[in-house]
N, C-alpha and C positions, 0 to 999 in steps of 0.2 A: 681443785684438782686432786685426784686420789692420792697422789704422792705427797700431798701436803696434809692429809688427814692424820690426826693423832690416833694411835691405836690405843684402845682402852681394853681393860680386862674384866669389866663388868658385863656379863651375859644378859641380854634382854629378850624376853618372849613377849610379843604383842598378840593378844588374843582377839581376833576379829579383824578382817581386812576391809571394813568400811571406810568412810571418808576420814574419820579421825584416826583409825588405826594406820591407814596408809600414810597419812601425813606424818604421825609421830614417828612411823618406821623410817620415811625418808629423811626426816630431819636428824634422827638419832644415827642413822648410817652415815650421814654426812659429817657427824662428830666423831666418827670411828668406834662407835660401839658395835660389837659383834651381836647381831640381832636376827631373830626368826619371827616371822608373821605366821600365825596358825589360824586358817579359816575353815569353818565347818562346811561350806558349800563346796561341791565338787568342781564347779566351774564358775566363772564370772559370766553375768549376762547383762544386756543394756536393758535395766529394769525401766518399766514405762512411768517415769516420774520426772518433774522437772525441780530445779532448785534455783533459788536466788542467792547470788554471792554479792552481799553488800561490800562496801568499801573496806571495812574491817577484815573481811575474809580475803579479799584480794591482796591486801597488804600483808597478811599472815603467810600466803603462799609465794610472795615476791622473791625472797631469797633462794627458793628452789629454782628459779628460772622459768617458772610454769606460766607466767602472764601472758606471753605471746600465744601459747597454746589455748589459754582460756579465751583470750579474745577472739581467736580464730574459730572456736567451737560454738561459742555463745553469742549473745547480743548485748551490746551496751545499750540497755534500755534508756529511751530519751526522757522518761518520767515515771512516776508511780502515782496513779490516780485512785482516790476512794470516791465511790459514787452511791447515792441513796438507791435502794433496790427497785422502788416504784417510780419515782419522778425522774430518776437519772441524774439528779442535782449532783454536782461536784462538791463533795464535802472537804476534801483536802487534795492538793496536788503538789508534789515535789519534782521539779525539773532537773534533770541530770545533765546539765550542760558542761562546758569546759571550767566555767567558774566553780561549779559545784564539785566537779572531779578534783580540782586544784585544793578546794577547801576540805573535802573529806579525805584527800590524800590518795584516792584510787578510784578505779571504775566501780559502777554498779551494774552487774551482770545477770542476765537470765541464761541458764544452761541446762541441757538434759542431764540428769544425775548419772546416767550411764556414761556419758562422755566425760564428765567430771571425773568419775571414778577411773576411767581409763587414763586420763592425764595424770592423776595422782599415782596410779600404778606404774607409770612410765618412769617415775622418779625413785622407785624402789628396785633394789637389786632382784631380778627375778629369781635368782637362785635361793633366795632367802623366804620365799612365799611358799607355804605348804598348804595345799588345798586338800579338803576331805578329812580334816582334823577337828573333831567335835570334842571339846573338853570334858572329860568325865570327873576328875578329881585333882585338887591341889594338895599337896602333902609338904608342909613347912619343915624344913630341916634346920639344923643350927646355923649353917652359913649359906644355905642354898634352898631351892624349892624344887620339887619333883612334880611334874605335870604328867598326868595319866590321861590318854585319849581313847575314845570308843574304838578306834581301829587297832588297839593293842599297843601303841607305840607309848614309850615313856621318854621324857626329856628332863633333863636337869638344867636349871637356869639359876640366875641370881636375883632377877627382878621379873615380875609379872605385870604387864600392863593390860588391864580389862578394858577393851575397846569393843566389847561383844554385845552391845546394845541393850535394850530395856529389859530382856530376860536373860541377863548376863550370868554366866556360871561363875565368874571371878567375884561379882557382887555377892553371890550366895556365900562364897568363902569369907568375904569380908564382913557382911551384914546379916547372914543367914538368909534361910529361904522365905521370901515374901513376894507374893505374886504382884504384878502391876495392877493398877486400878483403871478399869473401864470408865470412861468419863461421860458415857451416855450420848456419845455422838459417833458418826462414821463418816469417813471421806470417800467421795465419789471422784475418781480420777479418770481423765482421758487424754490422749495424745493423738493429733490427726493432722493431715496436710492442710495447709492454709488454703489451698485450692477450694476446699469444701466451704469456705466462707463466701463463695460465689461473689466476689468483688467487694464484700463488706470491708471497710477500712477500719480494723480493729486497732485500739492503742496498744503500745508494746506492754504494758502492765497495768491492769485494772483490778481492784477489789470491790465487790459489790456487797453493801451491808443491808441485812434484814434483822428485825428483832431476834429471831431465834435460829438464823443461818446466815451463811456468807458463801461467796464463790470468788475465786481468784482465776484470772485468765491472763496468759501472756505468751509472747512468742519465745521460742527456744534458740533460734539461730539469727545471725546477722542477715541471712537472706530473707527472714520473716516467712519461712516455708512450713514451719512446724508450730502448731498450737498446742499449749498445755492448759488444762482446765483441772482445777480442784475445788469442789464443793463440800462444805461440812454441814450435816443436818442431824437433827436429833434422832436417836435410836433407843429403844428399851434395853437392849443388850446385844451381846455378840455370842451366837450359838454355835459356832463352828470351832473345831480345832485348827482350821487353816488361818494362815496369816492374812489372807485376802480371798475374796470370792468374785466371780465374774458378775457384772451387772449388765445394764443396757442403756442404751440411748433413751428409751422411753422412760425409764426410771429416772434418769437425770433430768429430763425435760419436766416431768411431773414435780420433781422436787423443787424446781424454781419457776412453777406456774405463777403467773401475775408479775413477774418482774418485768423490768423495762425492756422494751423491744430490742435494744442494742445487745442486751446480755442474751435474750432468747435466740438471736441469730447466731450466737456463738454456740450455745449449748445444743442447738437443733443440728449443728453440723458435726457434732461429736460421733466417734465410733469407738468400739472396743473399750467400753466403760468397765472399770473395776471398782470394787467396794472394799474399804480398808478399815478396821477398827481403829479408834484413837485411845491410847492408854497414856497414863502419866503415873507419877508417884508423889506422895508428900515429900516436901523438902527434908533431905537428910544430909548433914554437913560432915558425916564421916565417909572420907573417900579412899581411905587406905587402912591396911593392917599388916603389920610386919613387913614382908617383902613383896606385897600385891598393892597395886594402885588402880584406881579407876578413873575412866574418862568418858565424856560424851554421855549418851543415854544410859550407860551403865550406872553413873552416879546422878545425874540430873536430867532426866528426860522432860521435855517441854512440849506443851500442845502445839501443834503446827500452825498457829496462828500469827506468828510474827516473822516467819521465815528465818528462825534462829536456831533450830535444832543442829543443822549441819555446822552452822557458823560457830556455835559454842563448842563443838567437838573439834573443830579445826584450831580455834583458839587455845583450847585445852592443850592440844598436841605441841604448840609453840611454847607455851609456858612450861609444860612437863619437860620438854627437851632442854629448855634453858636451865631449869633446876637441876636435872640430872648432870648437865654438863658442868655446872658451877659447883656442885656439892659432890664430894666423894662418898659421902655418907648417905645412902638411899633415903633413910628415915628423914634426915634434914631436908632433902629434896622434896620428899612428899609433902611435909608439913608447910614448907615455903610455897609449893605449888598451890595447896589448898588455901592458903591465906591470901594468894593473889587472885584466885579464881572464884571463890565462894561468893564474895559480895556482888560481883558482876553477874554471875549466873543466877544468884537469888532474885536480882531485880529483873532479869529476862523471864525467869519463871513466873514471877508476879504478874508481869505485863501479858504474858502469853496465857496465863489463866484467865485473865479479865477479858481478852481478846479486844484491847483498846488500841493497839499500835497503828498509828496514822489514821484512825477513824476520823479525826477532826485535827485542827491545827496542832502541830507537833514539832518540837525541836529535837531532830534526830542526832545531834552532834555527839552526845555521850555514847551513842551506839556505833555510828559510822566512823567517828574520828578516833576510835580506839585502836591502838597498835600494840599487839601483844609483844612485840619485839622491843618496845620502849617502856612497857609497863614495869613499874618497880617491883623489885623481888625482896621481900622482907618476911623474916619468920613471924609466926603468930604471937600476939601479945600475951596470950595465956598459953604457957608451955605445955607440951604434951609428953608424958613420960616416954623415953626411948626403949624399944623392945631390946631385949638382951642380945638377939641375934645381930643388932646393928652396932653393938658397943665393941670397943677393942679389947 
C-alpha cells in the first residue's frame, strides 16, 4: 500500500519507456523513489509484434501483481516445438504442463508486445511519464545530473537509468558514440487473425529451422484468435533511415519457399508484413559511468533468436531496483548490479549469437528457473574506483 512505502530522497530519471524502463520505474516507485520516465515517442501504440515471456520473466513481474493481467491478455502455450524446415521432423519439444510450470516456478506465455507494454504501463504512476522527451545531452555535476531534451526542457536528477534501446543516448554518455552493428539479417513480421488459417490446427508455438534462416509462429491470446509470425533471412544490408519498412505477403512466402506444408499454410495466411533490420553489438561489460547506468538493449543487445531480449531487460530492472534499494551509494549499487547481471547476460548473448537455443535436446533450467528476486547480490571481486561525486 502507498502509505507503507518509504520515501527516499534520491531522484531517478528513467530514459525510455519500453519494457525494461517501465518495469524499472514500477519497481522503483514501489520502493518510494521519486522518479520520472522520459520517452521520446509522442504517444504509445500497439506495435505489431509478439513476445514470449518464459517463466523467469513471469516470476520477475509477480511482485507487481501483474500476473493475472498477463494470463488474461496472453496464452499459456502448451509447448514449444522445434521442427526441421523440409521434412517437418520434430527436433525438440518441451511441454508446458502443470508439472513443468511447478518445476520452472511460473508460466510460459506468448503475448502481444503492445498488450504487455500496456500492462506494465498500468503499474507506473501516470503522472510520472513524460512523452515527447528526446534526450539531447547529459551534463554531470558534482552531486547531480542535468538532462537537456530536444524540446528545450532541462531536468536535474540524481541518477539516470538508460533504458533507451540499442541506439541509446545514455550509452553514448557512458561509452561514447559507437553505432550498432547490422548482423546481415532482417526480420519479416506479421500478425493476422487465426481465421485466415482456414481450419488448419497450428501448434501454440513452433520454430522452423533451416540452414540459413528460421521462422517462429505462435498464438498471441488464450482464445487462439491472433497469430504472430517472425522469420529471419539473410540480407546484404539495411539501406534506409527508417527503423522498419513495409513488406508483403508475397515476399514472406517467397522467403520460405520449399518449407514444409504445415509452415506454408501459416505464411500464406499472413497479411500486413513488415521488414525490420537486426542489429547487435560486441559484448561490453561497462554498464555505468558516474551517475548514469544502462540496462536492456542499451548495454547488452541480443539477436532475437532466443526470445530473450525483453526478458533480459525485465530481469535487469529487478536486479537494478534491488541494488538501488539496498545501497545508499549509487556507485555501489551500479557495480553490484553489473556483477549480478553480466555473467548471465553474456551467456544469453553467446547463445543468441549462435542461434542454437532449443534447436535440439536442451536443458532450459538455467534460463527458465532463474529468479532475479532470489539471485545473490555481491560486489565484483575486482574493485572499481569510486567516482569522486559518489564519495562523502
